[in-house]
C-alpha positions in Angstrom: 1.4 101.8 -106.1 3.5 104.1 -103.8 6.1 103.2 -101.2 6.1 105.7 -98.3 9.1 105.9 -96.2 9.8 108.3 -93.2 11.9 111.5 -93.5 15.5 110.8 -92.6 18.0 110.5 -91.1 16.7 108.2 -88.4 18.7 106.9 -85.4 19.8 103.3 -86.2 18.2 102.0 -83.0 14.8 103.3 -83.9 12.1 101.4 -86.0 11.7 102.4 -89.6 7.9 102.9 -90.4 7.0 101.9 -93.9 3.7 101.8 -95.9 2.6 100.8 -99.3 -0.5 102.5 -100.8 -2.5 102.3 -104.1 -2.9 98.6 -104.3 -6.1 96.6 -104.9 -7.4 94.6 -102.0 -5.5 91.3 -101.6 -2.8 92.3 -104.1 0.4 90.4 -103.2 3.1 92.8 -102.4 6.8 92.0 -101.8 8.9 94.3 -99.6 12.7 94.1 -99.6 15.1 96.0 -97.4 18.8 96.0 -98.2 21.8 97.5 -96.3 25.5 97.3 -96.9 27.8 96.7 -94.0 31.1 98.6 -93.3 32.9 96.5 -96.0 30.2 97.2 -98.6 28.7 93.7 -98.4 24.9 93.7 -99.1 22.5 92.2 -96.5 18.8 91.8 -97.3 15.5 90.9 -95.7 12.2 90.4 -97.4 8.5 89.9 -96.6 5.4 89.1 -98.7 2.1 90.7 -97.8 -1.5 90.7 -99.0 -2.9 94.2 -99.3 -5.7 95.1 -96.9 -9.2 96.2 -97.9 -8.1 99.8 -98.2 -5.3 98.8 -100.6 -2.4 99.3 -98.1 0.4 97.3 -96.7 1.9 98.2 -93.3 4.6 95.9 -91.7 3.8 97.4 -88.3 0.2 96.3 -88.7 0.2 93.3 -91.0 1.4 89.7 -90.6 3.3 88.6 -93.7 2.3 85.6 -95.8 5.9 84.6 -95.7 9.1 86.4 -94.9 12.7 86.2 -93.8 11.3 86.3 -90.2 8.4 84.3 -88.7 5.0 85.8 -87.8 4.1 89.4 -87.0 7.1 91.6 -86.2 7.0 95.3 -86.9 10.8 95.4 -87.2 11.4 92.0 -88.8 12.7 93.6 -92.0 15.5 95.2 -90.0 16.9 92.4 -87.8 16.3 89.5 -90.2 18.7 90.7 -92.9 21.0 88.0 -94.1 24.1 88.4 -96.4 23.6 87.9 -100.1 27.0 86.3 -100.1 26.8 83.2 -97.8 30.6 83.5 -97.2 30.2 86.9 -95.6 31.5 87.6 -92.1 29.4 88.9 -89.2 27.6 92.2 -89.7 29.5 95.3 -88.7 28.7 99.0 -89.2 30.9 102.1 -89.5 29.8 105.1 -87.3 27.9 107.6 -89.5 25.1 107.3 -92.0 23.9 103.9 -93.2 21.7 104.0 -96.3 19.0 101.3 -96.5 17.4 100.6 -99.9 13.7 99.6 -100.0 11.9 98.0 -102.8 8.1 97.3 -103.1 7.0 95.0 -106.0 3.7 93.4 -107.1 2.7 91.5 -110.2 0.0 94.1 -110.9 2.1 97.2 -110.4 5.4 98.8 -111.4 8.1 98.3 -108.6 8.8 101.4 -106.5 11.8 102.3 -104.4 12.9 104.4 -101.5 16.0 105.1 -99.5 16.2 105.6 -95.7 19.3 106.9 -94.0 19.8 105.3 -90.6 22.3 107.2 -88.5 24.9 105.3 -86.5 26.0 108.3 -84.5 28.9 110.4 -85.7 32.6 109.6 -86.3 34.8 109.6 -83.2 38.3 110.9 -82.5 41.4 109.3 -81.4 41.7 109.3 -77.6 44.4 107.3 -75.8 44.3 103.7 -77.0 40.8 104.0 -78.2 38.2 106.3 -79.9 36.1 109.0 -78.2 32.6 109.8 -79.4 31.3 113.0 -77.9 27.8 113.4 -76.6 26.1 116.3 -74.8 27.9 118.4 -72.2 26.9 117.5 -68.7 25.4 114.1 -69.6 28.3 112.1 -68.3 30.6 109.6 -70.0 30.7 105.9 -70.6 33.8 103.8 -70.9 32.7 101.0 -73.2 35.2 98.1 -72.9 35.1 95.6 -75.8 36.2 92.0 -75.5 36.8 91.7 -79.3 38.3 94.9 -80.6 37.0 98.5 -80.3 33.2 98.6 -79.8 32.9 101.7 -82.1 29.4 101.0 -83.3 27.9 100.9 -79.7 30.0 103.9 -78.5 28.7 106.0 -81.5 25.1 105.0 -80.7 25.5 105.9 -77.0 26.9 109.3 -78.0 23.8 109.8 -80.2 21.8 109.5 -76.9 23.9 112.2 -75.3 26.5 110.1 -73.5 30.1 110.8 -74.4 31.6 107.3 -75.0 35.1 106.0 -75.0 35.5 102.8 -77.0 38.4 100.7 -75.7 39.5 97.2 -76.4 40.6 94.8 -73.7 44.4 94.6 -73.9 46.3 91.3 -74.5 46.2 89.1 -71.4 47.3 89.0 -68.7 45.9 92.4 -67.9 46.7 94.3 -64.6 43.5 95.5 -62.8 45.1 99.0 -62.5 45.0 99.5 -66.2 41.2 100.0 -66.1 41.3 102.2 -63.0 43.8 104.5 -64.8 41.5 104.7 -67.8 38.5 105.6 -65.6 40.6 108.3 -63.9 41.4 109.8 -67.3 37.8 109.9 -68.3 36.8 111.5 -64.9 39.1 114.5 -65.5 36.5 116.0 -67.9 33.3 114.4 -66.8 31.4 114.6 -63.5 29.8 111.2 -64.0 31.6 108.1 -65.3 29.9 104.9 -66.3 31.5 101.6 -67.2 30.0 99.0 -69.5 31.6 95.8 -70.7 30.7 92.5 -72.3 31.8 88.9 -71.9 35.4 88.4 -70.7 35.8 92.1 -70.6 32.8 92.1 -68.2 34.6 89.7 -66.0 37.7 91.9 -65.9 35.5 95.1 -65.3 33.9 93.4 -62.3 37.3 92.5 -60.9 38.7 96.0 -61.5 35.7 97.6 -59.9 36.4 95.8 -56.6 39.5 98.1 -56.4 37.0 101.0 -55.9 37.9 103.2 -58.9 36.1 106.5 -59.5 32.8 105.1 -60.9 29.1 106.1 -60.9 27.5 103.0 -62.4 28.7 99.6 -63.7 26.8 97.6 -66.4 28.0 94.1 -67.3 26.5 92.3 -70.3 27.0 88.5 -70.7 29.6 88.6 -68.0 30.6 86.5 -65.0 30.8 86.7 -61.2 33.7 84.3 -61.4 37.3 84.9 -62.4 39.2 82.5 -64.6 42.9 81.7 -64.5 45.7 83.1 -66.5 43.9 86.2 -67.7 44.2 88.9 -65.1 47.6 89.8 -63.6 47.9 88.8 -59.9 44.4 87.4 -59.7 43.8 83.7 -58.8 41.1 82.1 -60.9 39.4 78.9 -62.0 41.3 76.8 -64.6 39.4 75.8 -67.7 40.4 72.8 -69.8 39.4 73.6 -73.4 41.0 70.5 -74.8 38.0 68.4 -74.0 35.5 70.6 -75.7 33.5 68.7 -78.3 30.5 71.0 -78.9 30.1 74.4 -77.3 32.9 76.3 -75.4 30.2 76.7 -72.8 30.7 73.1 -71.8 34.3 73.7 -70.8 33.3 76.5 -68.5 30.5 74.4 -67.0 32.9 71.5 -66.3 35.4 73.9 -64.7 32.9 75.1 -62.1 31.1 71.9 -61.4 33.1 71.3 -58.3 32.1 73.9 -55.6 35.6 74.0 -54.2 37.0 75.1 -57.6 34.1 77.5 -58.1 34.8 79.2 -54.8 38.4 79.9 -55.8 37.2 82.3 -58.5 34.4 84.1 -56.8 34.7 87.9 -57.4 34.2 90.0 -54.2 31.5 92.1 -55.8 30.4 93.4 -52.4 33.5 95.7 -52.6 32.1 97.5 -55.7 31.0 101.1 -54.8 28.6 101.8 -57.5 25.1 100.7 -58.7 25.5 97.4 -60.6 23.4 96.1 -63.6 24.0 92.6 -64.9 22.4 91.5 -68.2 22.5 87.9 -69.5 21.0 85.4 -71.9 20.1 81.9 -70.7 21.0 80.4 -74.0 24.5 81.9 -74.1 26.8 79.6 -76.1 30.1 81.2 -75.0 29.6 80.5 -71.3 26.7 80.2 -68.9 26.5 83.9 -68.4 23.1 83.8 -66.7 24.3 81.3 -64.0 27.6 83.1 -63.6 25.9 86.5 -63.2 23.5 85.0 -60.6 26.5 83.8 -58.6 27.5 87.5 -58.2 23.9 88.4 -57.0 23.9 85.5 -54.6 27.1 86.7 -53.0 25.7 90.2 -52.7 22.6 88.9 -51.0 24.7 86.7 -48.6 27.4 89.2 -47.7 25.4 92.3 -47.9 25.5 95.3 -50.3 25.6 99.1 -49.9 24.7 99.9 -53.5 21.7 98.7 -55.6 22.2 95.7 -57.9 20.0 94.0 -60.4 20.3 91.0 -62.7 18.1 90.9 -65.8 18.2 87.6 -67.7 16.6 86.8 -71.1 15.3 83.2 -71.4 15.9 82.8 -75.1 18.9 85.1 -75.7 22.5 84.2 -76.4 25.8 86.0 -75.8 25.4 89.0 -78.1 23.9 91.5 -75.7 25.0 95.1 -74.9 26.5 97.9 -77.0 29.5 95.8 -78.3 27.4 93.9 -80.8 23.9 94.3 -79.6 22.6 97.6 -80.9 18.8 97.2 -81.6 17.6 96.4 -85.1 21.0 95.2 -86.4 21.0 91.9 -88.3 21.1 89.0 -85.8 22.5 86.5 -88.3 25.8 84.7 -87.7 24.9 83.9 -84.1 27.1 80.7 -84.7 27.8 79.0 -81.4 27.0 82.2 -79.3 23.5 81.0 -78.7 20.0 82.4 -79.0 17.5 82.3 -81.9 17.5 85.3 -84.2 14.0 86.6 -83.3 14.5 86.1 -79.6 18.0 87.6 -79.8 16.6 90.7 -81.6 13.9 91.2 -78.9 16.5 90.8 -76.1 18.9 93.2 -77.7 16.1 95.9 -77.8 15.2 95.3 -74.2 18.8 95.2 -73.1 19.6 98.5 -74.9 16.6 100.3 -73.4 17.5 99.0 -69.9 21.1 100.3 -70.3 20.0 103.7 -71.4 17.6 104.1 -68.5 20.2 102.8 -66.1 22.8 105.4 -67.2 20.2 108.2 -67.3 19.0 107.4 -63.7 22.4 108.2 -62.4 22.4 111.8 -63.9 
């Protein structure tokens, strides 16, 4: 029995083609994939197959008998990894090479192993309050604004696709809108095209800041909101949210806060003032807040008031909050969704589609 893996390194956001040869027809073959996160904690996925009539197993062709994922999925061994230690924290990667161990075993054959290096871009360099990951000259630059720390993993992957990326974290609130405009101006000094991408509350802030018309070529918001909420952004009135009544999901507190139309109108962001193409991406099962409905409010305003620049809202029916480069790079384990919504398989599909949409959106502006 032989385990055939592709030559590496491979970009982390690409599938990893695998094949087992030299089995007898209907031999039961177990495949395991293991990857350590940035803290060295092992994560593992597995699948059991019956060899085909030619004695081969191919996860991109075959449906497993059972697996850590359900049904046929060519990349199920990548996104369905779970921590071997149940007390582990959410999966995070360090920019650079990530080595994935592969094991094929069968009762009738000696186990065989292979290693695949999956490349999460290259290391960045300190730049201002964040980290800069250099792409190709002339391809433009992305300011990637994280709502929960520096989005280094996503910035490294964008740079691997040629886009210089500046990973920045949203400062402690309340944040003045001028802060982001100043950062975009810094980035524009060395790049002809400047893109802005943000997720969640950082996306809400980015939409607000973009209404001040900073130097900007495209704006992409993942799991964001067309409404502003109180006490977060300096000098901006917003909707007050009462989190003391939350019994289940935080989402319920946001839904209650906007149930009254008069309250909702207080926080509407004047998105018609944004002077750049706009892309909104959301999941309808978002457990943090109703991002799909909040994003659609921004589109409704544009349709009502009128818009000079193109705008699009793409929503994924079964996806949760974790979309976009901050924590949504394709083929990363989707475990630990917690209360952020979405089922792992649907979340993995949405993350791939979201990533491809973002790359084409930024490329179209070049």
